[in-house]
N, C-alpha and C positions, 0 to 999 in steps of 0.2 A: 503493499501501500505503498511506505515511504517515496517510493520514485514512480509515483503514479500520479497523475492529473487525472481526472477520471476514478469514480471507485462503480461501480456498480449496488445498486442495496436493493434488491429486491425485500417483499415481505418477508417475512420470518413467522411464525404462528400471528406475530399483531400487525398494525401497519405500520408502526414504525421496527426501527432496527438497530437494534446495537452498529452495526457496520456502517450504521450513518452518518454517527457521534466519530467512532476512529479512523472515518473516512478523513470528515475534518477536524483530526488532529493530528494526524499526519500531512494534512497539508494540502488535499483532493478536496473538487469539491464533489458532492456525492450524484453517482442519478437513480432516482425515485422510481419507486414500481408507485405507488401510489401516496399524495405527500397526507400526511396530520397536523394538528395545530403542535406536535411537540418539536415540529421543525420552522417555523413562522422567524425568519429573521432570519434562515441560516438562507444562504446563494445556493441554489443547489439547480437541480436538472435534471426532466422527468422521463422518464425508455423508451417514450411517444413521440419527444425528441430529436427534430435531427440532429444527431450528432457531426456535425455539418459546422452547426450553429452554437456549439461550444465552444466558449471561450472563459480562458484560468489565466489569475494574476496573482503572481504577490499578491495584491489587496487585498483578493477576497478572500484569497486563505488567512488568509490575516483575520481579515474579517470574521469566520468563519473558525477560525481555529478559539480564539479571544472570547466569541458565544459560547463557544463550546463553553470553556475552562466556565465560564459565566456559570451555565444551568448545573454543569455539574460538579461541585466545585460544593464545599457544607465550608458555609463559614466559618472560621476557628470556637467564634463564639455560642452560635452551634455544639458545635462540636464537643465542644470541654461542658454543656448541658446535655447533653446526650452519656456520653460517656461517667457525668457525678450521678446519672438512676441510677446508673447498674451495678454500682459496689454500697 
């Protein structure tokens, strides 16, 4: 994935798939079978789109990476609260 500019992200058991976020974290633009609310804000393409129209840029890759990091990272104060609950 790290050497790819675009990564196919077919649906899994649900419409969303971890591959979408893995692709974004690797700097690739996800190409999805179906979109869903979890993908809002990301630059992505649909499998039904003409691949000749796909465009990759460093700016887009960084945008997707930062949005992925923001959506998938637990803020330290929330993590601390959750860890304290278990002790």
